[in-house]
C-alpha positions in Angstrom: 102.6 -56.0 29.1 99.3 -55.4 27.3 99.5 -53.5 24.0 97.0 -50.8 23.0 96.3 -50.8 19.2 93.5 -49.4 17.1 91.0 -52.2 16.1 91.3 -53.7 12.7 89.3 -56.2 10.7 89.9 -60.0 10.6 90.4 -61.4 7.1 87.8 -60.3 4.7 87.2 -63.1 2.3 85.6 -60.8 -0.2 89.1 -59.4 -0.8 90.6 -62.8 -1.5 93.2 -62.7 -4.3 94.4 -65.6 -6.4 97.6 -65.6 -8.3 99.6 -68.2 -10.2 101.3 -70.8 -7.9 105.0 -70.3 -7.4 107.6 -72.4 -9.0 110.2 -72.2 -6.3 110.5 -71.9 -2.5 112.4 -69.7 0.1 115.0 -67.2 -1.3 114.8 -63.6 -0.2 111.0 -63.7 0.3 111.6 -66.5 2.8 114.1 -64.3 4.7 111.8 -61.3 4.7 108.8 -63.2 5.8 110.9 -64.6 8.7 112.5 -61.5 10.0 110.1 -58.6 9.4 107.2 -59.9 11.6 109.7 -60.9 14.3 111.4 -57.5 14.5 108.0 -55.7 14.2 106.3 -57.6 17.0 109.1 -58.7 19.3 111.5 -55.9 18.8 115.2 -56.2 17.8 116.5 -57.4 21.1 114.0 -60.1 21.7 114.2 -61.2 18.1 118.0 -61.6 18.4 117.7 -63.5 21.7 115.2 -65.9 20.2 116.0 -66.5 16.5 119.8 -66.6 17.0 119.4 -69.2 19.7 116.8 -71.2 17.8 117.9 -74.8 17.1 121.4 -74.0 18.4 123.2 -76.5 20.6 123.0 -74.3 23.7 119.7 -72.7 22.7 116.1 -73.9 22.5 114.4 -76.3 20.1 112.0 -75.0 17.6 108.4 -75.2 18.8 107.1 -76.1 15.4 108.2 -79.1 13.3 110.4 -82.1 14.3 113.0 -81.8 11.6 116.5 -82.8 12.9 119.4 -80.5 13.3 122.6 -81.0 11.4 125.9 -81.6 13.3 127.4 -78.4 11.9 124.9 -75.5 12.3 124.8 -72.1 10.8 124.0 -69.0 12.8 120.6 -68.9 11.2 119.4 -72.5 11.9 115.7 -71.8 11.3 113.1 -71.5 8.6 110.3 -69.1 7.9 107.7 -71.1 9.8 110.0 -71.7 12.7 110.5 -67.9 12.9 106.7 -67.4 12.8 106.2 -70.0 15.6 108.8 -68.2 17.8 107.2 -64.8 17.1 103.8 -66.2 17.9 104.9 -67.7 21.2 107.5 -65.1 22.4 105.3 -62.1 21.6 105.3 -59.6 24.5 101.6 -59.0 23.9 99.6 -60.5 26.8 95.9 -60.9 27.6 94.9 -58.6 30.5 92.4 -59.5 33.2 89.8 -57.1 31.6 89.7 -59.3 28.5 87.6 -62.0 30.2 84.9 -59.5 31.2 84.8 -58.0 27.7 84.7 -61.4 25.9 82.2 -64.0 27.1 82.6 -67.5 25.8 79.7 -67.0 23.5 81.8 -64.3 21.8 84.9 -66.4 21.7 82.9 -69.1 20.0 82.1 -66.7 17.2 85.7 -65.8 16.6 88.1 -67.3 14.1 91.1 -69.5 15.1 93.3 -66.8 13.7 91.7 -64.1 15.9 91.9 -66.2 19.0 95.6 -66.9 18.6 96.5 -63.3 17.9 95.1 -61.9 21.2 98.4 -62.4 23.1 99.8 -64.7 25.7 97.8 -66.2 28.5 99.2 -65.1 31.9 96.8 -66.0 34.7 94.6 -69.0 35.4 90.9 -68.5 34.6 87.8 -70.5 35.6 84.3 -70.7 34.0 81.8 -71.8 36.6 78.8 -73.9 35.7 76.0 -71.8 34.2 78.3 -68.9 33.5 79.3 -67.4 30.1 82.6 -65.8 31.3 85.9 -67.0 32.4 87.1 -65.2 35.6 90.7 -65.0 37.0 91.4 -67.5 39.7 94.5 -68.2 41.9 96.7 -71.2 41.0 95.8 -72.9 44.3 92.1 -72.5 43.7 92.4 -73.8 40.2 94.2 -76.9 41.3 91.7 -77.4 44.1 88.8 -77.3 41.6 90.5 -79.8 39.3 91.4 -82.1 42.2 87.9 -82.1 43.6 86.4 -83.0 40.2 88.9 -85.7 39.4 88.7 -87.3 42.9 84.9 -87.1 42.7 84.6 -89.4 39.7 83.3 -92.9 40.1 86.4 -94.2 38.2 89.6 -92.7 36.9 88.5 -94.0 33.5 85.9 -91.2 33.5 88.7 -88.8 32.7 91.0 -88.4 29.7 94.4 -86.6 29.5 95.4 -85.3 26.1 98.9 -84.2 25.1 100.3 -82.2 22.1 103.7 -82.6 20.5 105.0 -79.3 22.0 105.4 -81.0 25.4 108.9 -81.7 26.6 110.3 -85.1 27.5 110.4 -84.2 31.2 106.8 -82.9 31.3 105.5 -85.8 29.2 107.2 -88.4 31.5 105.8 -86.7 34.6 102.3 -86.3 33.0 102.0 -90.0 32.1 103.3 -90.9 35.5 100.6 -88.8 37.2 97.8 -90.1 34.9 98.8 -93.7 35.6 99.2 -93.1 39.3 95.7 -91.6 39.2 94.6 -94.9 37.8 93.9 -94.7 34.0 95.7 -95.2 30.7 93.4 -92.7 29.0 96.3 -90.8 27.3 95.1 -89.7 23.8 97.6 -87.6 22.0 98.2 -85.8 18.7 100.0 -88.9 17.3 96.6 -90.6 17.1 95.7 -88.1 14.4 99.0 -88.0 12.4 101.7 -90.7 12.4 99.8 -93.5 14.2 99.7 -95.4 10.9 103.5 -95.2 10.7 103.9 -96.7 14.2 101.5 -99.5 13.5 102.9 -100.5 10.1 106.6 -100.2 11.1 106.2 -101.8 14.4 104.6 -104.9 12.8 107.2 -105.1 10.0 110.6 -103.9 11.4 109.9 -103.8 15.1 110.1 -100.0 15.7 107.8 -97.2 14.7 110.6 -94.6 14.1 112.8 -93.5 11.2 115.7 -95.8 10.4 117.8 -92.9 9.0 120.1 -90.3 10.5 120.3 -86.7 9.3 123.5 -87.3 7.4 121.9 -90.2 5.4 120.0 -87.7 3.3 123.2 -86.3 1.8 124.4 -89.9 1.1 121.3 -91.2 -0.7 121.3 -92.0 -4.4 117.6 -91.6 -4.5 115.0 -90.0 -2.1 111.3 -90.7 -2.8 109.2 -88.0 -1.1 105.6 -89.2 -0.7 102.5 -87.4 0.6 104.2 -84.3 2.0 105.0 -80.7 1.3 108.4 -79.8 2.8 108.4 -76.2 1.6 105.6 -75.3 3.9 105.4 -78.0 6.6 109.2 -78.6 7.4 111.2 -76.2 5.2 114.6 -77.0 6.7 114.2 -80.4 5.0 114.8 -78.7 1.7 118.4 -78.1 2.7 118.9 -81.8 3.3 117.2 -82.6 -0.1 119.5 -80.0 -1.7 122.5 -81.7 -0.2 121.4 -85.0 -1.8 121.1 -83.3 -5.2 124.4 -81.6 -5.0 126.1 -84.9 -4.1 124.7 -86.5 -7.3 121.5 -88.0 -5.9 118.0 -87.9 -7.4 114.6 -87.0 -5.9 111.1 -88.2 -6.9 108.0 -86.4 -5.6 104.8 -88.4 -5.2 101.8 -86.2 -4.5 98.5 -85.1 -5.9 99.6 -81.4 -5.7 102.7 -79.9 -7.3 104.6 -78.2 -4.4 106.9 -75.3 -4.9 109.7 -76.5 -2.6 109.9 -79.8 -4.5 110.3 -77.9 -7.8 113.1 -75.6 -7.0 114.8 -74.4 -3.8 116.6 -71.1 -3.4 118.6 -71.7 -0.2 118.9 -68.3 1.4 122.1 -69.2 3.2 124.0 -69.5 -0.1 124.7 -67.1 -2.9 123.1 -69.4 -5.4 119.9 -69.1 -3.4 120.0 -65.3 -3.3 121.1 -64.2 -6.7 121.3 -67.5 -8.6 118.8 -70.0 -10.0 118.8 -72.2 -6.9 118.6 -76.0 -7.0 116.1 -77.9 -9.2 114.7 -80.5 -6.9 112.4 -83.3 -8.1 113.8 -85.2 -11.1 110.4 -86.8 -11.5 107.0 -85.7 -10.3 104.5 -88.5 -9.9 101.2 -86.7 -9.7 99.2 -89.5 -8.1 95.5 -89.7 -7.5 94.6 -89.3 -3.8 94.5 -92.8 -2.2 96.5 -94.4 -5.0 99.9 -94.7 -3.2 99.3 -98.3 -2.2 98.7 -99.4 -5.8 101.8 -97.4 -7.0 104.1 -99.1 -4.5 102.8 -102.6 -5.3 103.3 -101.9 -9.0 106.9 -100.8 -8.4 107.5 -103.9 -6.3 106.1 -106.0 -9.0 108.5 -104.4 -11.5 111.4 -105.1 -9.2 110.5 -108.8 -9.2 110.1 -108.8 -13.0 113.5 -107.1 -13.4 115.1 -109.8 -11.2 113.4 -112.5 -13.2 115.0 -111.1 -16.4 118.4 -110.8 -14.8 118.6 -113.2 -11.9 120.9 -112.2 -9.0 121.3 -108.5 -10.1 118.2 -106.7 -8.7 117.1 -108.2 -5.4 119.5 -108.1 -2.4 119.4 -111.9 -1.9 122.0 -111.9 1.0 120.0 -109.3 2.9 116.7 -110.9 2.2 117.8 -114.4 3.2 119.5 -113.3 6.4 117.2 -110.6 7.7 113.7 -110.9 6.2 110.7 -113.3 6.0 107.9 -113.5 3.5 109.6 -113.0 0.2 108.0 -115.9 -1.7 104.5 -115.0 -0.5 105.0 -111.4 -1.6 106.3 -112.4 -5.0 103.3 -114.8 -5.6 100.8 -112.2 -4.4 102.1 -109.5 -6.8 102.0 -111.8 -9.8 98.3 -111.3 -9.8 98.4 -107.5 -9.6 96.3 -106.1 -12.4 97.9 -103.2 -14.3 94.6 -101.6 -15.3 93.5 -101.6 -11.7 96.8 -99.9 -10.8 96.3 -97.2 -13.5 92.8 -96.5 -12.4 93.8 -96.3 -8.7 96.8 -94.0 -9.4 95.6 -92.0 -12.3 99.1 -92.6 -13.9 100.4 -94.0 -17.1 102.4 -97.2 -17.1 105.4 -95.3 -18.4 105.5 -93.1 -15.3 105.5 -96.1 -13.1 108.2 -97.7 -15.3 110.4 -94.6 -14.8 110.0 -94.7 -11.0 110.8 -98.4 -10.9 113.9 -97.9 -13.1 115.1 -95.1 -10.8 114.7 -97.3 -7.8 116.4 -100.3 -9.3 119.4 -98.2 -10.5 119.9 -96.6 -7.0 122.1 -98.4 -4.5 121.0 -96.3 -1.5 117.3 -95.2 -1.3 115.4 -93.3 1.3 111.6 -93.2 1.2 110.1 -90.4 3.3 106.5 -89.7 3.9 104.1 -87.7 6.0 100.3 -87.4 6.5 99.5 -87.6 2.8 100.2 -91.3 3.4 99.2 -91.9 7.1 95.7 -90.3 6.8 94.4 -92.8 4.3 92.0 -95.6 5.0 94.8 -98.0 3.9 97.5 -95.9 5.4 98.9 -98.8 7.5 99.0 -101.2 4.5 100.5 -98.4 2.3 103.4 -97.9 4.8 103.9 -101.7 4.9 104.3 -101.5 1.1 106.9 -98.8 1.6 108.8 -101.2 3.8 108.4 -104.0 1.3 110.0 -101.9 -1.4 112.9 -100.8 0.8 113.5 -104.4 1.9 113.7 -105.9 -1.6 117.0 -104.1 -2.2 118.3 -104.0 1.3 117.6 -100.4 1.8 117.4 -100.5 5.6 120.4 -100.6 7.9 123.0 -99.1 5.6 124.2 -95.5 5.2 122.1 -93.3 2.9 119.1 -95.6 3.0 116.0 -96.3 5.0 112.5 -95.4 6.0 111.8 -91.8 7.1 108.4 -90.8 8.4 108.5 -87.1 9.0 106.9 -86.1 12.3 104.9 -83.0 12.2 105.4 -81.5 15.7 108.6 -80.9 17.5 108.4 -83.5 20.3 105.5 -85.7 19.3 107.9 -88.6 18.9 109.6 -87.9 22.3 106.2 -87.8 24.0 105.5 -91.4 22.8 109.0 -92.5 23.9 108.3 -91.1 27.4 105.1 -93.1 27.7 102.3 -90.9 26.2 100.3 -93.7 24.7 97.1 -95.4 25.7 98.7 -98.8 24.9 102.2 -98.8 26.4 103.6 -102.3 26.5 103.8 -104.3 29.7 107.6 -103.9 29.9 107.2 -100.1 30.3 104.5 -100.5 32.9 106.6 -103.0 34.8 109.5 -100.6 34.8 107.2 -97.8 36.2 106.0 -100.2 39.0 109.6 -101.1 39.9 110.8 -97.5 39.9 107.9 -95.9 41.8 106.3 -98.6 43.9 102.7 -98.6 42.6 100.9 -100.9 40.1 100.0 -98.9 37.0 96.7 -99.8 35.3 97.1 -102.4 32.6 93.9 -102.1 30.7 94.3 -100.1 27.4 93.1 -96.6 27.5 91.3 -94.5 24.9 92.8 -92.8 21.8 91.6 -89.5 20.5 88.7 -90.8 18.5 87.5 -93.0 21.3 87.8 -90.0 23.7 85.3 -88.1 21.5 82.9 -91.1 21.5 83.0 -91.5 25.2 82.5 -87.8 25.9 79.4 -87.9 23.7 78.0 -90.8 25.7 78.9 -89.2 29.0 81.5 -91.9 29.9 84.3 -89.4 30.0 83.4 -86.5 32.3 86.7 -84.6 32.8 89.1 -83.7 29.9 92.6 -82.3 30.6 94.8 -81.1 27.7 98.5 -80.5 28.1 98.8 -78.2 25.1 97.1 -78.8 21.8 93.7 -77.9 20.3 91.8 -81.2 20.0 88.4 -79.9 18.9 90.0 -78.2 15.9 92.6 -80.9 15.1 90.4 -83.9 15.1 87.9 -84.9 12.4 84.1 -84.3 12.4 84.3 -80.9 14.0 80.6 -80.5 15.0 80.6 -83.9 16.6 83.9 -83.2 18.5 82.5 -79.9 19.7 79.3 -81.5 20.9 81.3 -84.1 22.8 83.5 -81.5 24.5 80.4 -79.5 25.6 78.9 -82.7 27.1 81.7 -83.0 29.7 81.6 -81.8 33.3 85.0 -80.1 33.2 87.5 -79.2 30.5 91.0 -78.0 31.3 93.5 -76.5 28.9 97.2 -76.0 29.7 98.2 -73.5 27.1 100.3 -70.5 26.0 97.6 -68.8 23.9 94.0 -69.0 23.1 92.5 -71.4 20.5 89.2 -73.0 19.6 89.4 -75.5 22.5 89.2 -72.7 25.0 85.8 -71.6 23.6 84.3 -75.1 23.2 84.0 -76.0 26.9 82.3 -78.3 29.3 79.9 -77.4 32.1 83.0 -76.0 33.9 86.3 -75.0 32.4 89.8 -74.0 33.4 92.6 -72.4 31.5 96.0 -72.8 33.0 98.7 -70.6 31.4 102.1 -72.1 30.8 105.5 -70.9 29.8 106.8 -71.3 26.3 109.9 -73.1 25.2 111.5 -69.8 24.4 111.4 -68.6 28.0 113.9 -68.9 30.9 112.6 -71.5 33.4 113.8 -70.7 36.9 113.0 -73.2 39.7 114.3 -73.7 43.2 117.6 -75.3 42.1 118.2 -72.7 39.4 117.6 -72.3 35.6 116.2 -75.5 34.1 116.5 -77.0 30.6 114.2 -79.6 29.1 114.8 -82.2 26.3 113.2 -83.2 23.1 113.5 -86.0 20.5 113.4 -85.2 16.8 112.2 -87.2 13.9 115.5 -89.3 13.6 115.6 -90.3 17.3 118.1 -87.6 18.3 117.6 -86.3 21.9 118.9 -82.9 22.9 118.5 -80.2 25.4 116.4 -77.1 25.0 117.0 -74.0 27.2 114.8 -70.9 27.1 116.6 -67.6 26.4 114.1 -64.8 27.1 112.3 -63.6 30.2 108.8 -64.9 30.7 106.1 -62.5 29.5 104.5 -62.5 33.0 105.8 -63.4 36.6 102.8 -65.6 37.4 103.4 -68.2 34.7 104.3 -71.8 35.6 106.2 -74.3 33.5 104.5 -77.4 32.2 106.6 -79.4 34.7 105.5 -77.2 37.6 101.8 -77.4 36.6 101.8 -81.2 36.4 103.7 -81.4 39.6 101.3 -79.2 41.5 98.3 -81.0 39.9 99.7 -84.3 41.0 100.1 -83.1 44.6 96.6 -81.7 44.7 95.0 -84.8 43.3 97.1 -87.6 44.7 98.5 -86.2 47.9 100.7 -88.8 49.4 98.9 -91.8 48.1 101.8 -92.8 45.7 105.5 -92.5 46.7 106.5 -90.0 44.1 108.5 -86.8 44.9 106.4 -84.4 42.8 107.9 -81.4 44.6 111.4 -82.6 43.8 110.4 -82.9 40.1 109.4 -79.3 40.0 112.4 -78.0 41.9 115.0 -79.8 39.8 114.3 -81.5 36.4 117.4 -83.6 36.8 115.3 -85.7 39.3 112.8 -86.5 36.5 115.7 -87.4 34.1 117.2 -89.7 36.7 113.9 -91.6 36.8 113.6 -91.6 33.0 117.0 -93.3 32.8 115.7 -96.2 34.9 112.4 -96.6 33.0 112.8 -95.7 29.4 114.9 -98.0 27.2 117.8 -96.3 25.6 117.8 -93.4 28.1 120.2 -94.9 30.6 122.4 -92.2 32.2 120.1 -89.6 30.7 121.4 -86.6 32.6 124.9 -87.2 31.4 124.1 -88.0 27.8 121.6 -85.1 27.2 124.3 -82.6 28.4 126.7 -83.7 25.7 127.1 -81.2 22.9 124.3 -82.0 20.5 122.8 -84.6 22.8 122.6 -88.3 21.9 120.8 -90.7 19.6 118.5 -93.3 20.8 119.2 -96.9 19.8 117.5 -98.1 16.7 117.8 -101.8 15.9 117.0 -101.7 12.1 119.3 -98.8 11.5 122.2 -99.7 13.9 122.5 -103.4 13.5 119.8 -104.8 11.2 118.1 -106.3 14.2 114.3 -106.4 14.1 112.1 -106.8 17.2 109.3 -108.8 15.5 108.0 -112.2 16.7 110.3 -113.9 14.2 113.2 -111.6 14.8 113.2 -110.6 11.1 111.9 -107.8 9.0 108.5 -108.9 7.6 107.6 -108.6 4.0 103.9 -108.5 4.0 101.0 -109.3 1.7 98.3 -106.5 1.5 95.1 -106.7 -0.5 94.8 -103.7 -2.8 92.1 -101.2 -2.2 91.7 -97.6 -3.5 89.2 -94.8 -3.2 86.4 -95.1 -5.7 84.9 -91.8 -7.0 81.3 -91.9 -8.0 80.3 -89.7 -11.0 80.0 -86.1 -10.1 82.2 -86.2 -7.1 85.9 -85.5 -6.2 88.4 -86.9 -3.7 89.4 -84.1 -1.4 92.4 -83.9 0.8 93.0 -81.4 3.7 96.2 -79.4 3.5 98.0 -76.6 5.4 98.5 -73.2 4.0 101.9 -71.6 4.2 100.7 -69.2 6.9 99.9 -71.8 9.5 101.3 -74.6 11.7 98.9 -77.4 12.6 95.7 -75.5 13.8 97.6 -72.3 14.5 96.9 -69.7 11.8 99.6 -67.1 11.5 98.0 -65.2 8.6 95.7 -65.6 5.6 98.2 -66.0 2.8 99.4 -69.2 1.1 102.3 -67.6 -0.8 103.4 -70.7 -2.7 99.9 -71.6 -3.9 99.1 -68.0 -4.9 96.3 -67.4 -2.3 96.1 -64.0 -0.5 93.7 -62.7 2.1 91.6 -65.8 2.6 91.3 -69.5 3.4 87.9 -70.4 2.2 88.9 -71.9 -1.1 88.8 -75.3 -2.7 91.5 -76.3 -5.3 90.2 -78.2 -8.3 91.7 -79.3 -11.6 90.5 -77.1 -14.5 89.4 -80.2 -16.5 87.3 -81.4 -13.5 85.7 -78.0 -13.3 84.7 -78.2 -16.9 83.4 -81.8 -16.4 81.3 -80.7 -13.5 79.9 -77.7 -15.3 81.7 -75.2 -12.9 84.0 -72.3 -13.4 87.0 -70.8 -11.7 86.1 -68.2 -8.9 82.5 -69.5 -8.5 81.2 -69.9 -4.9 80.3 -73.4 -4.0 79.1 -75.5 -1.1 81.3 -78.6 -0.5 79.2 -81.6 0.7 80.7 -84.7 2.2 79.4 -87.9 0.5 78.7 -90.4 3.2 75.8 -92.8 4.0 75.3 -92.0 7.7 72.5 -89.6 7.0 74.4 -86.5 8.0 75.0 -83.6 5.6 78.5 -82.4 6.3 79.1 -79.2 4.4 81.5 -76.3 3.9 79.5 -73.3 2.7 80.5 -70.5 0.4 84.0 -71.7 -0.7 85.6 -70.1 -3.7 86.7 -72.4 -6.5 90.3 -72.1 -7.5 91.4 -73.6 -10.8 94.6 -75.4 -9.8 96.9 -78.2 -11.3 95.8 -80.9 -8.9 95.6 -84.5 -10.0 92.5 -85.3 -12.0 89.5 -86.2 -9.9 91.1 -84.6 -6.8 90.5 -81.5 -4.8 92.1 -79.8 -1.7 90.9 -77.5 1.0 92.6 -76.1 4.2 92.8 -77.9 7.5 91.3 -77.4 10.1 88.2 -75.9 8.5 87.7 -78.9 6.2 87.7 -81.3 9.1 84.0 -80.8 9.3 83.7 -83.0 6.2 85.5 -86.1 7.7 83.2 -88.4 9.7 84.6 -89.4 13.1 84.6 -93.1 12.2 86.3 -92.5 8.8 89.6 -93.9 10.1 92.6 -95.8 8.8 92.4 -99.5 9.3 94.4 -100.6 12.4 95.7 -97.2 13.5 92.3 -95.4 13.7 93.9 -92.2 12.3 91.2 -89.9 10.8 91.1 -90.3 7.0 91.6 -86.7 6.0 93.4 -87.3 2.7 90.6 -89.2 0.9 87.3 -87.4 1.5 84.7 -88.0 -1.3 82.8 -84.7 -1.8 80.2 -83.1 -4.1 80.4 -79.4 -5.2 77.2 -77.4 -5.5 76.9 -73.8 -6.6 76.0 -71.6 -3.6 72.7 -69.8 -3.7 74.6 -66.6 -3.0 77.6 -66.0 -5.3 79.3 -63.7 -2.8 81.3 -64.5 0.3 80.1 -62.7 3.5 82.4 -59.8 4.6 84.6 -60.1 7.7 83.3 -59.6 11.1 83.8 -56.0 12.3 86.4 -54.6 14.6 88.9 -57.1 16.2 92.3 -56.7 17.7 95.3 -56.6 15.4 97.1 -59.5 14.0 100.6 -60.1 15.2 102.0 -61.3 11.8 
């Protein structure tokens, strides 16, 4: 149903408030910020049906982060951001047909990401014709006919690109990539291209698999967990419980990050008395406040200290049996690190030698070590090499393939890893394509397709004319915002398969379609009955997800149904695939998955087991490594760090506590002390003094690049904050405008959003413009 409410204002940045950053995370405030918005906007009944089934074995998987579920689950197996994600998706507020007449695309372009997302659920297909400024409702059949005509009218299938976000289920992802390859292209960019692609490249080359080598229970067994380049308290809060389990079992935690994060200081677990009325758990035993881009130097310095400790006490530090049996490249790495210059390391990291000594001593003293990281590592120019150094450090003491130890990249979206397993990649290996050919009787294209950055380039040049997105918000998520938007507007047709509005629905091609889809929270009824889907979490566990509430509108289709009908409209009977059978019964899709995807044999049976099943993982399960030499590779990487010219800072993009990826739930960043605004830049107080600036001044933030373009964020408020010296931070996705499209990680081509050299200049007007007038109310 639509909801009538008096209009209110969007966030008014003139009312922005700054308080001291918090020293702990969760506790009673976390509970209140989870439950109050849910009950207010979904009602008590819908809240109960959703949140009490969230991450339960017979419920649905959280549509936000990919943190794994424990074997034993509480009745409240969700965090604050998970509750916000469910409230955002399962809201009964819907967009009525009159909305499209009232809001032309030119108006949507002027609205904030926050405003767009808070208008309610999409419930009917809409179409923007060439030359028009309005979407208009259209039937499902007519929408598929438009898309089929445009795709089949291309000179080559490679003139199209098919994007995917991490919210897509395994079943929909498998069907989607099958359709795209049956159509004739490997142009399958996805959100992995922009987040953990560096992890996949580095780990694939060194240990033969681009996934975590730990299970959920390993966190509690670890002697030491090194948390690098991530903020669990905001981005994946349930991880704090696993870290707390490590601490309570006698383990230690080290946080490596330019910013102090509340969740890595102290955690008040709201499911225990000590988290409600007690002190909670002190988390990081050491905070290594590293300079942005200095992680590679730090890891090399610790590795060098490990070698030096072994030289002083031969046979007591390195795991010689493991290294001799399972690895290659030890001597080359030792020789390379002998020439590592300590002064260069200190310059690159901004640390003192004593801090590095302490970290190395902690590592050497621990028998079981996990190193876990996120986009603070992957989104660096040397991100791939830095992750190779993580693998080096773990291998030196045999910390892969034993309980309580391993490499743990933390995926940011709930099924982004599963999508890749199901074939959503522009570079799937020949063995996967061979299996598709054998299973379905057609020859898939073999030429590599385009990734996200290449997609933008080819849209700019007119080589890609049709863009289809199964979820996501590419123009907001990718770097170089203005370039990305110009590229999207240069296409002939853009198609968004979505639950709610976002920026990508306003930045459109000559023609545009929006196809509304069901959310993961909703009951999915097809011809054979109620369906479930499956997802893969960040530790390779696959489990079922079954919606629990009625869809918000009768006209909605599931992602599987949309892809099935799209395939039938575009391909007809040209390939021998039972697309209708896929839609009627998802077991049919899973049967095909079991024949195509390694580790998914007998998929229908295994995914129905309580808690699902875990995919095989050679390094974790048996210390087997699918590299050319059949061994884990210790690698030599030339050190490089971000140089900061005088008068500049190194800026990283970050999430606020009131957002998930590009979805903005509100305008507060509780743990960092920001209220009622997002247009801020965090700067160390000593750097402010050095630059002749003061807290609360309004500045323009200029990107410092040599391509002749002035990339700038205008009228941002300075916030004096305890960042690392020489570093700054601003919120994503707004700050993406500062990152050039070709500013990418070497090898993976991931946008480098964590090392942006910027210059701050006082704005001519020392006052932020007030909010735009009347808009519909926020849901959270």
